[in-house]
Backbone as ProteinMPNN parsed JSONL, in Angstrom:
{"seq_chain_A": "XXXXXXXXXXXXXXXXXXXXXXXXXXXXXXXXXXXXXXXXXXXXXXXXXXXXXXXXXXX", "coords_chain_A": {"N_chain_A": [[-9.727, 28.821, 22.173], [-7.368, 28.877, 19.558], [-3.703, 29.741, 19.575], [-3.034, 30.538, 16.946], [-5.243, 30.921, 16.039], [-6.396, 33.484, 17.354], [-3.813, 35.143, 16.595], [-5.229, 35.31, 13.836], [-7.142, 37.132, 13.93], [-6.284, 39.169, 15.299], [-4.798, 40.312, 13.067], [-6.602, 41.068, 11.564], [-7.842, 42.829, 12.821], [-6.458, 44.863, 12.513], [-5.888, 45.409, 9.714], [-8.8, 45.778, 8.894], [-8.781, 48.323, 10.392], [-6.955, 49.761, 8.984], [-7.389, 49.859, 6.837], [-9.945, 51.574, 7.448], [-8.92, 53.714, 7.827], [-8.221, 55.039, 5.53], [-10.098, 55.697, 4.375], [-12.054, 58.684, 3.358], [-12.501, 61.518, 4.91], [-15.619, 61.493, 7.031], [-18.424, 64.062, 5.576], [-19.259, 67.396, 6.475], [-20.946, 67.535, 9.542], [-21.432, 64.255, 9.571], [-22.297, 61.597, 12.096], [-20.537, 58.496, 12.241], [-22.228, 56.885, 13.289], [-24.521, 57.627, 12.283], [-23.873, 56.047, 9.56], [-24.209, 53.221, 10.245], [-26.869, 53.533, 11.032], [-28.533, 53.791, 8.578], [-27.368, 52.053, 7.243], [-28.826, 49.679, 7.886], [-30.86, 50.336, 7.476], [-31.443, 50.209, 4.66], [-30.899, 47.908, 4.229], [-32.945, 46.354, 5.657], [-35.276, 47.294, 4.071], [-34.242, 45.965, 1.367], [-34.877, 43.291, 1.933], [-37.427, 43.975, 2.014], [-38.672, 44.527, 4.833], [-39.269, 47.035, 5.801], [-40.875, 50.054, 4.304], [-40.566, 52.576, 1.88], [-39.101, 55.046, 2.89], [-39.038, 56.864, 5.426], [-37.896, 58.895, 7.236], [-36.133, 61.584, 8.242], [-32.817, 61.957, 7.019], [-30.665, 64.222, 6.728], [-30.286, 67.048, 8.82]], "CA_chain_A": [[-8.981, 29.351, 20.814], [-5.93, 28.452, 19.676], [-2.807, 31.088, 19.535], [-3.501, 31.121, 15.713], [-6.691, 31.98, 15.448], [-5.522, 34.507, 18.139], [-3.328, 36.295, 15.507], [-5.183, 35.827, 12.894], [-8.669, 37.399, 14.549], [-5.459, 40.813, 15.45], [-4.414, 40.649, 11.994], [-8.067, 41.078, 10.911], [-8.84, 43.74, 13.203], [-4.752, 45.721, 11.425], [-6.061, 45.349, 8.159], [-9.994, 46.708, 8.807], [-8.286, 49.942, 11.172], [-6.061, 50.362, 8.314], [-9.169, 50.521, 5.586], [-10.689, 53.074, 8.14], [-7.952, 54.932, 7.418], [-8.365, 55.113, 3.966], [-11.969, 55.991, 3.975], [-12.41, 60.063, 2.861], [-13.381, 62.071, 6.267], [-17.543, 62.313, 6.435], [-19.475, 65.227, 5.498], [-19.559, 67.706, 8.287], [-22.619, 66.798, 10.731], [-22.137, 63.879, 10.242], [-21.43, 60.655, 12.492], [-20.587, 57.806, 11.687], [-23.593, 55.71, 13.422], [-25.671, 57.764, 11.063], [-23.648, 55.354, 7.813], [-24.801, 52.373, 10.561], [-28.148, 53.107, 10.986], [-27.981, 53.867, 6.935], [-26.949, 50.869, 6.405], [-29.392, 49.143, 8.391], [-32.079, 50.882, 7.262], [-31.039, 49.716, 3.718], [-30.815, 46.3, 4.25], [-34.519, 45.787, 5.943], [-35.647, 47.57, 2.947], [-34.342, 45.152, 0.589], [-35.112, 42.236, 2.572], [-38.256, 43.842, 2.247], [-39.264, 44.353, 6.108], [-39.705, 47.752, 6.031], [-40.705, 50.382, 2.534], [-39.739, 53.907, 2.245], [-37.644, 56.125, 3.889], [-40.264, 58.059, 6.669], [-37.485, 59.573, 8.265], [-35.466, 62.812, 7.525], [-31.665, 61.659, 7.441], [-30.094, 64.995, 7.166], [-31.739, 68.244, 8.979]], "C_chain_A": [[-7.472, 29.328, 21.219], [-5.178, 29.929, 19.557], [-2.749, 31.535, 17.853], [-4.383, 31.621, 15.143], [-6.571, 33.619, 16.31], [-5.433, 35.825, 17.267], [-3.672, 36.556, 14.816], [-6.429, 36.94, 13.246], [-7.567, 38.997, 15.427], [-5.395, 41.423, 14.088], [-6.122, 41.302, 11.128], [-8.232, 42.555, 11.353], [-7.445, 45.438, 12.571], [-5.805, 45.794, 10.696], [-7.524, 45.793, 8.414], [-9.366, 48.2, 9.204], [-7.722, 50.322, 9.899], [-6.894, 50.831, 6.203], [-9.806, 51.652, 6.314], [-10.434, 53.626, 8.02], [-7.905, 55.799, 6.687], [-9.287, 56.179, 3.666], [-11.659, 57.563, 3.994], [-12.852, 60.117, 4.33], [-15.192, 62.134, 5.516], [-17.784, 63.292, 5.899], [-19.591, 65.891, 7.355], [-20.877, 67.713, 8.645], [-22.55, 65.943, 10.388], [-21.474, 62.917, 10.846], [-21.177, 59.323, 11.705], [-21.414, 56.44, 12.258], [-24.39, 56.232, 12.706], [-25.227, 56.728, 9.723], [-24.453, 53.973, 8.803], [-26.617, 52.279, 10.131], [-28.425, 53.209, 9.434], [-28.513, 52.529, 6.581], [-28.372, 49.818, 6.79], [-30.614, 48.718, 7.623], [-31.895, 50.24, 5.662], [-31.136, 48.074, 3.208], [-32.226, 45.593, 4.895], [-35.372, 46.364, 4.776], [-35.302, 46.56, 1.627], [-34.158, 43.836, 0.893], [-37.256, 42.523, 2.72], [-39.29, 44.338, 3.591], [-39.849, 45.631, 6.881], [-40.243, 48.908, 4.778], [-40.824, 51.882, 3.213], [-38.898, 54.412, 2.751], [-38.411, 57.031, 5.068], [-39.678, 59.016, 7.256], [-36.725, 59.767, 7.337], [-33.783, 62.125, 8.342], [-30.6, 63.249, 7.732], [-31.088, 66.517, 7.597], [-31.552, 68.897, 8.256]], "O_chain_A": [[-6.759, 29.528, 22.202], [-5.773, 31.003, 19.468], [-2.466, 32.686, 17.518], [-4.499, 32.4, 14.197], [-6.682, 34.702, 15.735], [-6.124, 36.832, 17.113], [-3.314, 37.633, 14.339], [-6.433, 37.779, 12.345], [-8.214, 39.801, 16.098], [-5.741, 42.572, 13.813], [-6.247, 41.95, 10.089], [-8.643, 43.419, 10.578], [-7.703, 46.623, 12.359], [-6.776, 46.358, 11.199], [-7.469, 46.819, 7.736], [-9.454, 49.137, 8.41], [-8.06, 51.472, 9.618], [-6.863, 51.534, 5.193], [-10.171, 52.644, 5.683], [-11.157, 54.62, 7.941], [-7.659, 56.992, 6.861], [-9.23, 57.181, 2.954], [-10.805, 57.785, 4.853], [-13.396, 59.19, 4.93], [-15.733, 62.474, 4.463], [-16.664, 63.582, 5.479], [-19.788, 65.471, 8.495], [-21.807, 67.926, 7.868], [-23.731, 65.596, 10.42], [-20.269, 62.848, 10.607], [-21.639, 59.174, 10.574], [-21.299, 55.292, 11.828], [-25.228, 55.447, 12.263], [-26.09, 56.553, 8.862], [-25.419, 53.53, 8.182], [-27.305, 51.535, 9.432], [-28.583, 52.032, 9.113], [-29.492, 52.073, 5.99], [-28.887, 49.221, 5.845], [-31.152, 47.664, 7.283], [-32.731, 49.336, 5.693], [-31.364, 47.438, 2.18], [-32.521, 44.426, 4.638], [-36.366, 45.667, 4.569], [-36.238, 46.414, 0.842], [-33.359, 43.17, 0.235], [-38.099, 41.772, 3.212], [-40.497, 44.505, 3.418], [-40.508, 45.654, 7.92], [-39.779, 48.348, 3.784], [-41.039, 52.269, 4.362], [-37.807, 53.902, 3.004], [-37.85, 58.088, 5.355], [-40.302, 59.936, 7.784], [-36.437, 59.152, 6.31], [-33.55, 61.893, 9.529], [-29.915, 63.374, 8.747], [-32.097, 66.959, 7.049], [-32.317, 69.842, 8.065]]}, "name": "protein", "num_of_chains": 1, "seq": "XXXXXXXXXXXXXXXXXXXXXXXXXXXXXXXXXXXXXXXXXXXXXXXXXXXXXXXXXXX"}
């Protein structure tokens, strides 16, 4: 890996952190991992690998 690629990678990490810091806070009781789970479920539904939404997301 060249120095230029390493620099570009760190720049991308920095930009991603800045973008994440600008997002509004999550609602009370919602963890960041929940968002990742919902994203995976949504992606699988779009690919028709699963149907419906058989689990409860919020208590």
